[in-house]
N, C-alpha and C positions, 0 to 999 in steps of 0.2 A: 504494500500500500504506500502511495506517495505521501510523504509527510507534508502537512499544511505549511510549515515554515519554508520548506524547499520550494513549494509552489509559489509562495509569496515572493521569495528571493528571485525566482526565475521571471516572474511577472515584472518585478521592479527592474531587473537587469534588461529585459526585453524592451520595456518602455524607455529606459535610459539610452539603449543602443539606437532605438528608432529616432529619438530626439537628436542624438549626436549625429546620426547619418544625415538628418534633415538639415543640420546647420554646418555640415562640412568638417574640415580639419579642426577648427577651434572647438567644435562640439566634441570631437573625439578626444582632444586633450582634456577637456573637462570631465569626460567619462572616465578617462584613466585616473584622474585625481579622485573622482568619486569612488571608484572601485578600490583604489588604494586606501581610502579612509575606511571603507567597509572591512577590508581585510585586516586592518589594525585591531579590530575587535576580537580576533581569533589568535591562537598561538600563545607563545610565552609572553610574560609581562614585558612591556617596553618602558625602560626608565625615562623619566622626564627631568629628574634632578638627582642630586647625590643621595637623597633619602636620609639626610642627617640634619639635625638642628643646626642652623647656621649662627654665626655671631650676630647677624642682624635679627634673627628670630629671638635670641636670648635677650638682646637689648630691648626689643619690643615687649617681650613677656615680662621682663623685670620692671617695666614702667606701668604695667597693668595693675588693676585691683586684684585681690585674691580670687574673687569670683571669676574674673576673666582669665587669670592664670590657669586655674583649674580646668576651665572649659577648653582653652587653647591647647594645653599640654595633653589633656585626655584625647582630644581630637588627633593630635600628632601621634600619640601612642597607639591608637586604634589603627592608624595608617602606617604603623611600624617604622616611624622615623627614629633613627638611631639617636640616642641621647634623651629621648622623651621620657622613657621609663626611669632613667637615672635621675632626671630633674624632678620628677614626681616623688621619687623616693627621698630625695634631699629636702623637699619642701613640705611633704604631706603632714608631718607632725606639727609644723607651724601653721598649717591651714586649719587645724582641728577647731571646729566651732566658729570659723571665721567666714563661712560662705553658706549660701542657701540653696535649696532645691529650686531649679527653674525647669521649664519644659525642655529647654535645650540640654541641660545637664542630665535630666531624666532619660532623654533619648540617647545621649552619649553613654551613660553608664549601662543602660540596657544593652546597647550595641556591644560595648566592651565585655559585658558579662556573658554574652552568647558568642563571643569570638571563638574561632577554632584554635587559638593560641592561649594556653593556660596562663601564661604570664600576663596577657592582656586582661583575662578574667580577674587575676589577682589585683591588678590595678583598680578595677571597678570596686573590689572589696575595700581596698585602702581608701578610696574616695568616699564610699558609704560611711565607713567608720568616722572619717574626719567630718563629714557633713552632719552626722548625728551627734558629734561632740564626744565620741568615745575614744579615750586614750588607750593605747595598746599596753596595758599593765595588768598584773594579776589582781590588783585592787578593783579594776573595772569588771573583771570576770566575777569576782566575789560579790560585787554590788548587784550585778545583773542576776546572779543566782539567788541572792537574797530577795530580790524584787519579784521573782517568778511566782511564788504562792499567792501573792495579792495582785498580780498583774492584770487579772481579768481578761478583757478582750485585747490586751496588749501582749499576751503570751506569745503570739506568732512573731511579733517584732522582737521581743526579748530573746526568744530562742534562736531566731535567725542571726541576731548580732552576736550571740554566744558562739554560734557556728563559725561566723566570720573571724572572731577573735581567735578561736582555736586553730583555724586555718592559717592565721598569721603567726602562729607559734606561741600564742599565749595560753598556757595551761590546757593543752589539747586533751589530755586524759581526763582532767576534771570536767571539761566541757562535754566530752563524750558521755561520761557517767551521768551527767545532769540531763542531757538530751534524752537518753535512754529511758529515764523515768517518765517521760511524757509520750513515748511512742504508742502506748496502749491506753492513753487517756480516753475516757468515755466521750469527750467532746471532739467531734471531727475537726473543728478548726484548730484545736490544740495539737492533735495528731498531725495535721497538715503543717503546722509550725515545726514540729519535731522532724518530719520528713525533710522539709526545706533546710533545717539546720544541719541534718546529717549530710545532705548534699553539699552544703557550703563548707562543712568541716573537711570533707574529702580525704579522710585518713583510711587506712586499710581496714580498720575495725568497724567502719560504717557499712561495709558491703553486706555482712551477714544480716544486720537488722533491716536494711533496705530490702533484701531478698525476702525476709520473713513478712514484712509489710506487704510486699507485692503478692505473696502467695496467700496471705491469710486475712488481710484487713476486710472489714465488712463493707467498706465503701470502694466501689470500683474506681471512682475518681482518684482516691488516695492510692490505690494500687497502681494506677497509671502514672501518678506523680513519682512513686518510688521507682518504677521501671525507667522513667525518663532520667532520674538522677543516677541510675546505674549505667544507662546507655550513653547519654550525651550531656545532660544538664549537670550543673554543679561543678565541683572542684576535684573530682577524682582524676588522677592522671590516667592516660590511656592504658598503660600497662597494668594498672590495678583494676580497671574495668574488665579486662580480659579474665580476671580471676572469678568473675561472676558467671562466665559461660558454662562451666560444667554443671552448676546447679540449675541454671536456666534450661539447659539441655535435658537434665533429669526431670524437671517439672514438665517439660513438653511431652514427655513419654507417658504421662499420667492419662489413662484412658477416660477418666472422669472429668478431665479438664474441658471447660466450655470454650466455644470458638473464639470469644473475645479475648480470653487469656492466651490462647494459642497464637492469635494474631499479634498480640503485644510481645509475647516471648520471641516470636520470629523476627519482629521488627528490632527488638533489643539486640538479639544475637547478630543480625546483619549489620546493625549500626556499630556495634563494638568490633566486629570482625573485619570491617572495611579497611 
């Protein structure tokens, strides 16, 4: 079957060729330039600059407000400019509590968090902590843990930020042990926060509880979230994700497994194995 995109390309090319023929040699030259521009969309990346933060970039950034520094450097980091991550690392502690959420920053942090580069995802975590005013200290972890019992509808927020702090190397074992207490909470919104926190923590010991949630939780929505954190979302490195494949494969062999679970397992295995 002929692909629709191929048909569209042929029609465009035919129209351009007919127009070029009608206008003679100048038209043919324009056609060659047009085809060249189209071909640039395919193949290996074509560099347009050094891909590094320049001296001019840094001069400009240094003159900006904290808000603009965060947004500019995050944009550069997402686009893999050399030096952007290092600049964020140097500045982020000083940014803590000094900037606000904006629609632009929300878009950028979301883009960074779903990057295929784990380092870029980690930058998003650093920005979130600084935005919420959380310093990367054991005292912050202890305070959040102490706040949890009375956090009410903020439990999702508190658990998620504990996961982020653990991922950034602050009391990761204590964070894990706290999150696990909420994985089986009767409130689905709290369990959702625990699943998100496990994904954000991204340590090897999070794999087993995520698998358990995926297999047993009463909510199919939460099962799917656990599967996503195993397969693609969250902070697990790719090599650790692969450790979930044997158990996912075993689950898939269960003759009583329903079709929806089989579909999710297949998707997760394919995503991890690519």
